[in-house]
matplotlib code that plots the C-alpha trace (Angstrom):
import matplotlib.pyplot as plt

x = [-156.0, -156.1, -159.8, -160.1, -157.6, -160.0, -163.1, -161.7, -160.3, -163.8, -165.0, -166.9, -167.5, -171.7, -173.4, -172.9, -176.2, -175.9, -175.5, -173.0, -170.8, -171.0, -169.8, -166.8, -165.8, -165.3, -163.7, -161.0, -160.8, -160.2, -157.8, -156.0, -156.7, -152.9, -153.1, -157.1, -159.4, -163.7, -166.2, -169.9, -169.5, -173.2, -176.6, -178.7, -182.5, -183.5, -180.6, -178.0, -174.5, -172.2, -169.1, -165.4, -163.2, -159.5, -156.0, -152.4, -149.6, -151.4, -155.3, -157.0, -155.4, -154.1, -150.3, -148.5, -146.9, -149.1, -151.8, -155.3, -157.2, -160.5, -163.1, -166.5, -169.1, -173.0, -174.1, -176.8, -178.2, -178.8, -174.9, -173.8, -170.0, -168.3, -169.6, -168.2, -165.1, -163.8, -164.7, -162.1, -160.0, -159.5, -159.3, -156.0, -154.5, -155.1, -153.5, -150.7, -149.2, -145.8, -145.2, -146.1, -143.8, -145.6, -148.7, -146.5, -144.9, -148.5, -150.0, -147.1, -147.4, -150.9, -154.2, -156.5, -160.3, -163.2, -166.5, -168.3, -171.6, -173.3, -176.9, -177.5, -180.9, -181.2, -179.1, -181.3, -184.8, -183.5, -185.5, -185.4, -182.1, -181.5, -179.2, -180.6, -182.7, -184.8, -186.0, -183.0, -180.7, -182.3, -182.1, -185.4, -186.2, -186.6, -183.2, -180.3, -177.7, -175.2, -177.3, -177.7, -174.4, -174.3, -173.1, -170.7, -172.7, -176.1, -178.5, -178.9, -182.5, -182.6, -183.1, -179.3, -180.0, -178.0, -176.1, -175.0, -174.4, -172.5, -170.2, -169.8, -169.1, -166.2, -164.7, -164.4, -163.2, -160.5, -157.4, -158.3, -156.2, -157.6, -161.0, -163.0, -166.5, -167.8, -170.8, -172.0, -174.3, -171.0, -167.8, -165.5, -163.7, -165.2, -163.6, -164.6, -166.9, -170.4, -171.6, -170.4, -171.2, -169.5, -166.5, -165.5, -166.4, -169.9, -170.9, -168.4, -169.4, -166.9, -166.6, -162.8, -161.6, -158.0, -156.4, -157.6, -154.5, -154.4, -157.6, -156.8, -154.2, -155.9, -159.0, -156.3, -154.5, -157.8, -158.9, -155.0, -155.0, -158.2, -158.8, -160.7, -161.8, -159.2, -160.6, -163.5, -165.9, -168.7, -172.2, -173.8, -173.3, -174.1, -171.9, -168.1, -165.4, -161.8, -159.6, -162.1, -162.3, -164.6, -165.0, -168.5, -170.0, -169.0, -170.8, -173.7, -174.7, -175.2, -176.3, -175.3, -172.8, -170.5, -167.1, -167.5, -168.6, -165.0, -163.0, -164.5, -165.1, -162.9, -159.6, -159.9, -159.5, -162.3, -163.3, -166.1, -165.8, -168.0, -167.3, -170.0, -172.6, -175.2, -175.9, -176.4, -175.2, -175.3, -173.5, -171.3, -169.8, -168.2, -165.1, -164.2, -165.4, -162.6, -160.0, -160.9, -160.3, -157.8, -154.4, -156.3, -158.0, -154.1, -152.6, -155.0, -154.4, -150.5, -151.4, -152.3, -148.2, -148.3, -147.4, -146.1, -147.0, -145.7, -145.9, -146.4, -145.2, -144.6, -141.2, -141.3, -142.2, -145.9, -148.0, -150.5, -153.7, -156.0, -152.8, -154.0, -151.5, -152.0, -149.9, -149.6, -151.8, -154.2, -156.5, -159.3, -162.7, -162.5, -158.5, -156.8, -155.6, -153.7, -155.6, -154.8, -151.4, -150.4, -150.4, -151.1, -151.3, -151.6, -151.7, -149.3, -147.9, -144.1, -142.9, -142.1, -144.5, -144.0, -146.1, -147.7, -147.9, -150.4, -151.4, -154.1, -152.1, -148.7, -146.7, -147.1, -144.3, -143.6, -141.0, -140.0, -140.3, -139.0, -141.7, -140.8, -143.5, -142.7, -145.8, -143.2, -141.5, -144.8, -144.0, -144.7, -141.7, -141.5, -141.7, -142.1, -142.5, -142.0, -142.9, -140.3, -142.5, -145.9, -146.4, -148.5, -151.3, -152.3, -153.4, -156.4, -157.7, -160.6, -161.0, -163.7, -165.3, -169.4, -171.8, -173.2, -172.5, -169.1, -169.7, -173.3, -172.4, -171.3, -173.5, -175.7, -175.0, -178.6, -180.2, -179.4, -175.8, -176.3, -179.6, -181.5, -183.4, -186.7, -185.4, -184.7, -187.8, -189.8, -187.6, -188.2, -191.8, -192.0, -190.0, -192.9, -195.1, -193.8, -193.1]
y = [-5.3, -4.3, -4.3, -2.0, 0.5, 0.4, 0.6, 3.9, 5.3, 5.1, 8.6, 10.4, 13.8, 13.6, 14.0, 11.1, 11.2, 9.1, 5.5, 6.3, 8.5, 6.7, 3.5, 5.7, 6.9, 3.3, 2.1, 5.1, 3.7, -0.4, 0.8, 2.8, 2.1, 3.2, 6.5, 7.1, 6.8, 7.0, 8.0, 9.4, 12.5, 12.1, 11.6, 14.0, 14.9, 11.8, 9.1, 9.6, 9.5, 12.8, 11.1, 13.0, 10.9, 11.7, 11.3, 11.6, 9.5, 9.2, 9.2, 7.5, 10.0, 13.6, 13.2, 15.7, 18.9, 18.2, 20.7, 19.6, 21.2, 20.6, 21.1, 21.1, 21.0, 20.9, 23.1, 24.1, 21.2, 23.1, 24.2, 21.5, 22.2, 21.7, 18.4, 17.2, 18.9, 17.5, 13.9, 14.5, 16.2, 13.2, 11.1, 13.5, 13.1, 9.1, 8.6, 11.4, 10.0, 8.8, 9.7, 13.2, 15.1, 18.4, 16.1, 13.6, 15.9, 17.8, 14.6, 13.5, 16.8, 17.7, 15.7, 16.5, 16.1, 16.1, 16.3, 16.0, 17.1, 18.6, 18.5, 14.9, 15.8, 18.8, 17.6, 14.4, 17.1, 19.0, 17.4, 20.4, 21.8, 25.6, 28.0, 30.4, 28.8, 25.6, 24.4, 22.1, 24.6, 23.7, 20.5, 17.9, 20.5, 23.7, 25.3, 26.8, 25.5, 28.7, 30.4, 27.8, 27.8, 30.3, 33.9, 35.7, 39.0, 37.8, 35.2, 32.9, 31.8, 29.0, 25.3, 23.6, 21.0, 17.5, 18.3, 21.5, 19.8, 17.0, 19.7, 21.3, 18.3, 17.5, 20.9, 20.3, 16.8, 17.8, 21.1, 22.1, 25.1, 26.3, 25.3, 26.2, 26.0, 25.3, 26.8, 27.9, 30.9, 33.8, 33.8, 35.1, 33.9, 35.7, 35.6, 36.6, 38.4, 37.5, 39.7, 42.4, 45.7, 48.9, 47.9, 45.7, 48.3, 47.3, 51.3, 51.6, 48.6, 45.9, 43.7, 43.3, 40.5, 40.7, 38.7, 40.6, 40.6, 36.5, 36.4, 38.6, 36.8, 32.9, 34.3, 35.6, 32.8, 30.3, 33.4, 34.3, 30.3, 29.7, 30.0, 33.4, 34.6, 36.4, 38.9, 39.6, 40.1, 38.8, 37.0, 38.4, 42.1, 41.3, 42.6, 42.6, 41.6, 43.2, 40.5, 38.2, 38.3, 40.1, 40.6, 38.6, 41.6, 44.1, 41.4, 41.1, 40.4, 37.1, 35.9, 32.0, 31.2, 28.2, 30.7, 32.8, 29.9, 28.0, 31.1, 32.8, 29.1, 26.4, 28.4, 27.3, 30.3, 29.5, 31.3, 30.6, 29.9, 30.6, 28.5, 28.9, 31.4, 29.2, 27.0, 23.6, 23.7, 20.9, 18.0, 18.4, 21.4, 19.6, 18.8, 22.3, 23.3, 20.9, 22.3, 26.0, 25.1, 22.5, 24.6, 26.5, 23.8, 22.6, 25.9, 26.5, 23.4, 24.3, 27.6, 25.3, 26.1, 29.4, 31.1, 29.0, 26.1, 24.2, 22.9, 24.1, 22.1, 21.7, 21.1, 17.9, 18.1, 17.0, 19.0, 21.8, 22.1, 25.1, 27.8, 30.5, 31.2, 34.3, 37.1, 40.2, 42.3, 40.0, 38.9, 36.7, 37.3, 33.7, 33.2, 30.5, 27.7, 24.9, 20.9, 18.2, 17.6, 21.2, 22.2, 25.5, 26.6, 30.6, 31.4, 34.2, 36.1, 36.4, 39.0, 39.8, 38.8, 38.1, 35.5, 35.8, 32.3, 32.1, 29.4, 30.3, 31.5, 31.7, 34.3, 34.8, 33.7, 36.2, 35.4, 37.3, 35.2, 35.8, 33.9, 33.6, 31.7, 28.2, 26.8, 25.6, 23.8, 22.0, 23.3, 26.7, 28.1, 25.6, 27.6, 25.5, 26.9, 25.3, 26.6, 25.5, 26.8, 24.5, 21.0, 18.8, 19.4, 22.2, 20.0, 19.1, 22.7, 22.7, 26.1, 26.7, 29.5, 29.8, 29.4, 32.7, 36.0, 37.0, 40.6, 40.8, 43.4, 45.9, 47.4, 44.4, 44.8, 45.5, 47.1, 50.5, 50.0, 48.3, 50.0, 47.5, 48.5, 48.1, 51.0, 53.2, 53.2, 53.4, 56.6, 58.2, 57.7, 59.2, 61.9, 62.7, 62.3, 65.1, 67.2]
z = [-196.9, -200.7, -200.5, -197.3, -199.2, -202.3, -200.4, -198.4, -202.0, -203.0, -202.8, -205.6, -205.8, -204.6, -201.5, -198.8, -196.9, -193.2, -194.6, -197.2, -194.6, -192.0, -194.3, -195.8, -192.4, -191.1, -194.4, -193.7, -190.2, -190.8, -193.9, -191.6, -188.1, -186.5, -188.2, -187.6, -184.8, -185.1, -182.6, -182.0, -179.7, -179.6, -180.8, -183.2, -181.8, -184.3, -183.1, -185.9, -184.4, -184.6, -185.8, -185.6, -187.2, -185.7, -187.4, -186.2, -185.0, -181.7, -182.7, -179.8, -177.1, -176.5, -176.1, -174.5, -176.4, -179.6, -180.1, -180.8, -183.7, -185.0, -188.3, -187.5, -191.1, -191.7, -188.6, -190.7, -192.6, -195.7, -196.0, -197.6, -199.4, -195.7, -195.1, -198.6, -198.7, -195.2, -196.5, -199.7, -196.8, -194.9, -198.1, -198.5, -195.2, -195.4, -198.4, -198.3, -194.8, -195.5, -198.8, -198.5, -196.0, -195.5, -194.9, -192.7, -190.2, -189.8, -188.8, -186.9, -185.1, -184.5, -183.9, -186.1, -185.6, -188.3, -188.0, -191.3, -189.9, -186.9, -187.7, -189.9, -189.3, -191.1, -194.0, -194.2, -193.6, -197.5, -199.7, -202.4, -202.5, -202.5, -202.7, -200.3, -197.5, -196.8, -193.3, -193.4, -191.8, -188.5, -186.0, -185.9, -182.9, -184.9, -183.6, -185.3, -183.8, -184.2, -182.5, -179.5, -177.7, -174.0, -175.0, -173.5, -173.6, -173.3, -171.5, -174.4, -173.6, -176.6, -175.0, -175.5, -178.1, -178.1, -180.8, -179.2, -175.4, -177.3, -179.1, -175.7, -173.7, -176.6, -176.3, -172.6, -173.0, -175.4, -175.1, -178.3, -179.7, -183.2, -185.0, -188.0, -188.6, -192.5, -193.3, -196.7, -198.1, -198.5, -199.4, -196.6, -193.6, -190.4, -186.7, -183.4, -181.8, -183.7, -180.2, -178.6, -176.6, -176.1, -174.2, -177.2, -179.5, -180.8, -181.3, -183.9, -185.5, -184.7, -181.6, -180.6, -179.1, -177.0, -179.8, -182.6, -184.3, -184.5, -185.6, -188.3, -189.1, -189.2, -191.2, -193.7, -193.6, -195.0, -197.5, -199.0, -199.6, -201.1, -205.0, -204.7, -201.6, -200.8, -203.8, -200.9, -204.2, -202.4, -203.8, -207.0, -206.1, -201.9, -199.5, -200.4, -197.9, -198.7, -198.3, -198.2, -194.4, -191.9, -187.9, -187.2, -185.9, -188.4, -190.9, -188.5, -185.2, -183.8, -180.2, -179.0, -181.7, -181.4, -182.4, -179.6, -177.5, -178.2, -177.7, -174.5, -172.6, -174.9, -175.1, -178.4, -181.4, -184.1, -187.2, -189.6, -193.1, -195.9, -198.9, -201.1, -202.3, -203.3, -199.7, -201.4, -204.8, -207.7, -207.1, -210.1, -208.7, -205.4, -207.2, -208.0, -204.4, -203.3, -205.6, -204.5, -200.9, -200.4, -200.1, -197.7, -195.5, -195.1, -194.2, -191.9, -189.8, -189.9, -187.8, -184.8, -184.4, -183.9, -180.5, -177.1, -175.1, -172.8, -169.0, -165.7, -162.7, -159.1, -157.2, -157.9, -161.6, -161.2, -163.8, -162.1, -163.6, -163.7, -163.5, -165.0, -168.3, -170.6, -171.9, -170.6, -172.3, -173.6, -170.6, -171.4, -169.5, -169.1, -167.7, -169.9, -167.7, -167.7, -168.5, -166.4, -168.1, -166.5, -170.4, -171.8, -175.4, -176.4, -179.9, -180.8, -183.6, -184.2, -181.5, -177.7, -175.2, -171.2, -170.2, -166.9, -165.4, -161.7, -159.7, -157.2, -153.4, -154.9, -156.5, -160.5, -162.7, -165.5, -168.5, -171.7, -174.6, -178.4, -180.8, -184.2, -186.8, -186.3, -188.5, -190.7, -188.2, -186.8, -183.5, -181.3, -179.0, -176.0, -172.6, -169.3, -166.0, -162.7, -159.0, -156.5, -153.8, -155.2, -153.8, -155.2, -152.9, -155.2, -157.6, -156.0, -156.6, -159.1, -161.1, -163.9, -165.4, -165.1, -168.3, -167.5, -169.7, -168.6, -170.0, -168.1, -165.9, -168.7, -171.2, -173.3, -176.7, -178.1, -181.0, -179.7, -180.2, -183.9, -185.4, -187.4, -190.3, -188.7, -186.2, -188.4, -190.0, -187.3, -186.2, -189.9, -189.1, -185.9, -187.2, -189.8, -187.1, -185.6, -188.5]

ax = plt.figure().add_subplot(projection="3d")
ax.plot(x, y, z, "-o")
ax.set_aspect("equal")
plt.show()
């Protein structure tokens, strides 16, 4: 046992390639079998496992009332800081459990999923590290995985890659509530929407989701707990970000991104964390990156306990899956629904809300709730709903959201809505010609 613990704790500040990463994750699981669950959610184009380590009091399965959280890193293979700091986050969580009361309560009340690398092929293909760009950004098929998901606004013509499909299946099979994906090349916390159209405010350069206030809070939570991100000074006199946060569309329009997919189809609030000005910095800087992000990584996980949660049941106390549960005034284009256990989780800031629960074919149920900040208590407000007129026959109904652009009937986000430099240059040339 001592040898296993020693092996798990032997984590240096260096870059861990595939075999070393797998060895470390297996060592952690062997040393902490009751606290962790190690599994692969799929394989990359070149056949490398997409490893996920799950941590919590019930690591092997979902437990009613305990929200699911995830971190994903190294989606772009040449953006490497996130890959390494997630390994150090794992080390912090397992070694602090039972010793640190905050970490202990966090893992007792949260199921945390950590994927250190979504693009292992791209990482291994990056032979010469570079601060700005290498071909390792893409997967083995030359695809940008953060342009590869179904898009809520446009028909994404990209072929779904094995890594993307694995993550989509993972999202479908878990009840994820909150997430972040870790990137490099800037220093900012970016939030949804990444794409948009005039209905979401794209004409004003900002694509606003129904939960914009929550997303701003989430981004600020990470930024304000980071050593320097909150300063918003940017990188090398490049674009600055007030408070260290930005709406994704305001920064630059992105089609087929993972954070929008999580929010629209996965019922999971995700933000994108850009953690380093240099995409692939020297290994001797990794310890500082870990110190800069350590507090923010933990504080962000706590936000999974914002808002309200509960179960929707029938007259016999049986769970009702696929019931629609939304806060009034915050309709999602793909309505948020209960899982197979009849559970729902809604991230909401402190305040008064009316929760609207609808079971297809029956009258909706409304309840007013007063939500406090319960993140320190590691439990969102609990509010159950029981439909006395519903029998368990309703459980056979299945409702899903099609993976097609949900805003396709609206004006498509386009270059016309957000002019590019090329279009502006063309307009200037045409003006000269006409003159």
